[in-house]
N, C-alpha and C positions, 0 to 999 in steps of 0.2 A: 850376722847381719843376713837380713833377708835378701834372696838373689832377685837381681830387678828384670822383670819378664817385658819385653817388647811385643810391637805388633809382628814381628817377622818372626819371634818365637809361636805366634798364634797360626802361622802358616800364610800371613799377606806382605809382600816384600812390596813396598813404596819404592826402593832402589829399583828393582826389577821393572816397577811401572813406568818408572821416570825412563829406563832406558826405550820400554815399548815405544813411548810418547815421543820421543826424539825419534825414533826409526820411521814412526807413523807419519810424522810431521812432514815430511819433504813428499811423500806420497800423497799427502790432502794437497798440500801446495802446488801440485802438478796440475791439478783438478782447477785452481782457483780462475775467476774472472773477472772482471769488472763489474763483479754486481757482488762479488763479496767483501764482506765490511769488516771481519776481523779473522784473527789466525785463531789456528787449533789451541787448544787452550783457556778457551772464553769458557765463561761459566754458560753462556750462549752463543751460538752460530747467530752472524746476522748478516740478511740478507737484502738486497734492495728490490723493493716491490714497486718498481716503476714499471708501465708498460705501455707506452705513448703509444705504439702500434695497434694497441688492441681496443675498442669499443667498449667491452665490459669481459675482462679478465674475470676468468671462474680456476681456483685453484682446486686442484686435486689430488688427494693424497693417499698413499697404501702402505700398510706395513705388512711384511711376508718374511719367512725364513726357507731353509733349505731342506727342512728335515731330516732323514737320515741317511741324505747324501752325506751328510758328513763323517760317517762310520767310515768311508770308503776312503774319506782324506784321513782318517786315523790310521786304519790297516795300512795305506799306499804311503803315507809319509808327504804325502802333494798336497801344500796347504794353500797355492796360489791360484787353483780355478774356483774354489768355492763362493771367495768372495763377488769373483766376475757373476757366477750363477745368480747370487742373491742380486746383486744391482741391475742385471738383465730381465731376472724376473719382474721385478717390481717395476721397473720402467715398461714393461708388457704390459702389467696390470693396470696401468694408467690410461698408455698408449691406444686402451678401446676406446676409450672417452673425448680419442683426440686430443692427447694434452701430450704437451711436450716436457720433458722433465726439467728443472730447475736445479736440486739440489737434493742431497741423500743424507741419511745419518746412520748410523750402525752402533748395534750392541753386542759386544763377544764379551762372552762369562767362561771362566775357566776355574779349576780348581787351584792349579800351581801355573802362574802367570811365567809363559815361555817366551821372551820378548823376540825372539827368532820367527817362531809360527805365529804370533800375531802378527808381525811385520808382513809376513808372506801372505798372510789372508788380506791385509788391508792392500796389499801391493794390488792381488787381485781386482780388488774393488776400485780402486782410484784407476787401473788400466779401462774397465768397464767404463767408469763415470769419465774418464776422457773421452770416449770411444762414443759415448752418449751424449756428448756436449751438457754433461751435470756435473755440479758441484759436490766434492766430499764434504760436506760443512761440518763435522765433527761427529761424535758417537759418546761411547761409555765403553770401559774395558775395565772389568769387574773381576777382581780374584776372591772368590770365595771357598777357602780350605774345606774339604770333607763335603763338598757341594755335587762336584762332578768326579768319577774317576779318572786316574792318573792318566795324561796323555789326552783328555778329551776336552772340549770346548762347545758351546752352543754360539750359534749366530743368528742374529735379526737385523733387518733394514726397515728402514722409514723414507717413504719418498715424498715430494710434492712436486707438482707439474701445473701447468697453467695450458689454459684453452680459451679462445677468445667465445662467448658463448653461441654466434652466430655459427661456431664451427664445431660445436659439442655434436658427438657421435651416440645416439642413443636406443637406435634399433625400432623408433617409433614408426618409422617409414618402411617397414619391411613389409613386403607384400608377398600373395601366392604369386608363382612364377618367377620370383629371384632368383639369381644365381648365387649359390655356394662355392666359394673359392678356398683352397688349401694353401699355407708357406710350409714345406719341409722342415720339419726338427731338426737336430743334431743328435737324439737319443731322446733319453729319458725326461730330460730337463732336469726338473725339481720334485718331479712327484711320481709315486710309486716303488721308491727307494725301501720300503719294509718289506712289501711283498718280492720284490725282486731281488732284495737278498737273501730271503728265505728258498727263494727257489735256484738260485745259485748255487749259494753256501751251504743249505741244509739238504736239499731235494737233490742237488747235482752234484755235490761234493766238488765244486769247483774251489780254487784259492785264488786271491784278487791277480795273483801274477801267472795263472795258466792261461797261456794261449789256445785262442780255438779258431780253427779255420775258417767255421763259417764265418766268425764275427770280423777275421783279418788283423785282430790285434787282442790282447790280453783282457779276462772279464774286468779286470780294474779300469782299464784305458777307458773300455768301452762303456763304463757306468760311471767313469765319471767326464765322459765329454761335457765341453761347458753349453750352459743352456743359451740360445743366441737371444739378441736383443733384434727384436722385427723393426725399430724405428727406422734405420736406413733403409730399407724397402718401403714403408708406409708410409713414414714422414711425407715425403714429397708428395703425396697424394691428398694431404691434407685439406689445401688450399684449392683442392679440385683439378682438374686436368681442361686441355684447351682440344675441343676438336676441330678436324678441318683447321682454313684458316682464321679462324675468328679469333681475339684476343682474351675473347671472354671464359673464365676457368667454370667448369660445371662440377660440382660436387659429384663423387662416384660411389663414396662407401656408405654403406644405410648402415649396416650392423659390423663388429669386430668383437670375435672372443678368444679369449687368452686360453689354450686349450691345458690346464693345470691339473691339480687336483680335481676329480671326479670326471676326468675324461671328456670324450663327446656328450654324453650322456647328463652331466651336470652342469657342463660351461655353456652351451649352446643355447639352450632355454633362457638362460639369465638374460639374453638380450633379445628376446623375440616378444612381440606384442601378442595379445590376446588374438586368438583365432586364427595361428598360423604354426605349422611344424616344419621340421625339416626333415627333408628322404636323403640318407648318403649311400652313394654308391662306392661300397667299401671297396671293388677292384680296380677303381680309378687311379691309383695313386700305390707306387712303389712302399710297402711298407719293409721300415729296416729290417734286417733278420735277426736283432736282438728279440724283436718281439715274438716272432714266432718260434722263436729257440723258448722262450720264458714259457708260451704257452704250452709247447711241448712237454717241457720238465714237468709242470704240475697239471698237465691236463686242463688247462684253466679254460672256461667258457667264454667266448664270445662277448657277451654281457659284462663279465667281470673284466677282461681287457678293455673294452671300450670306457668302462667306467673308471677305471685305473690310471692307465696309462695313454698318452698322446696318440699312438699307434702309427707316429712318423709325421704327424702335422700339427706343428707348434701352434699355429695361429690360424684361424677361421675368418673371412672377410665375406659378407652378403653383399653384391650389388646388383642392380637392374640388370635386366637381362640383355641390353643394350649396351651395357657398360664395361661387360666381362672381357671382353676384345681388349679394349684400350687400356686396362686395367693387366691384362698378362701381357702387355706390350712395355708397360711400365716396371712391371715385377716380372722376371724371365722367370721364376722358379715357381710361380702362380699355377694352380691345377684347380682345373674344374671336378667338386667332388660331390656333388648334390645339388638338389632344388628346393627351393620353401614351397610348401602345398597348405591347404586349407587344413586346420587340425589344433591338437590343445596343447600346442608349446612344447611339443614333444621332439625326443629325433628317431628314426626309424633307419632300417637299412634296407639296400634292397641287391 
């Protein structure tokens, strides 16, 4: 009699998938709100699209990944931060257009499903979703034998947010003389990790558990620092701010740039209208030690550093000259880092 071969014999365990979903379900439920209309496990996630407080609601969507920062999770065995990285990165990407997050979906793929690892990743996503007022509406967990090396996985996220049309931030009003403000990052965020890993582990011969006095922590901990969400700081300014004793709220943010892949040089021009450029004063903020250390390790040029890394500035705000002080009153960490000038939609340094 011929041997009966099952799906599990081919490397896919439906039982492990069910265990993973059971672990994930409670994390996802912890993010649900009154707009959530389906349970985890439905073919599609349903979310109420009623926005009675908005005249012209516009949906803003984005998709992204964590890149090779995942390698640090594999090497350290710490899996409950990369999910938060992913959510916060996506939140920031729609934040720059004035949108608040509504719901988030994820894609988790691995060669051999380990329910505890999957659950740890989703735990981080759920935590970040709760902190951002965002529903973890669903996702996909894929087990694909022979596709990924043992112990590794890939992760992607998809976010949908909303903004009233009159509050969209598009950068069109940016003009010469405007002030460029920066909000500090917590480290590399989620970009530049292929170069960072080469510098630390190949050039510098460090290990993930090597303690470095200059960093005040191990290399692994420094590189795994969680990507911050800037929604708590910037969100309250979306409806404008009050000046003096008036109750009228005046818009103050002309443009926002999330400093991700491409650093300063590629991301700031994305929000500039024709005829203007930005000049950055490099000495206007304190660059975290990790960037200087990497630059020395590889003798990396300034141009390459500012095109690859955020250099300690996670989000850039552009405001009118008269609004910079009131913005800094609302966002204590905001630092004036540059000026808008006439130009060709480029970034230069002084």
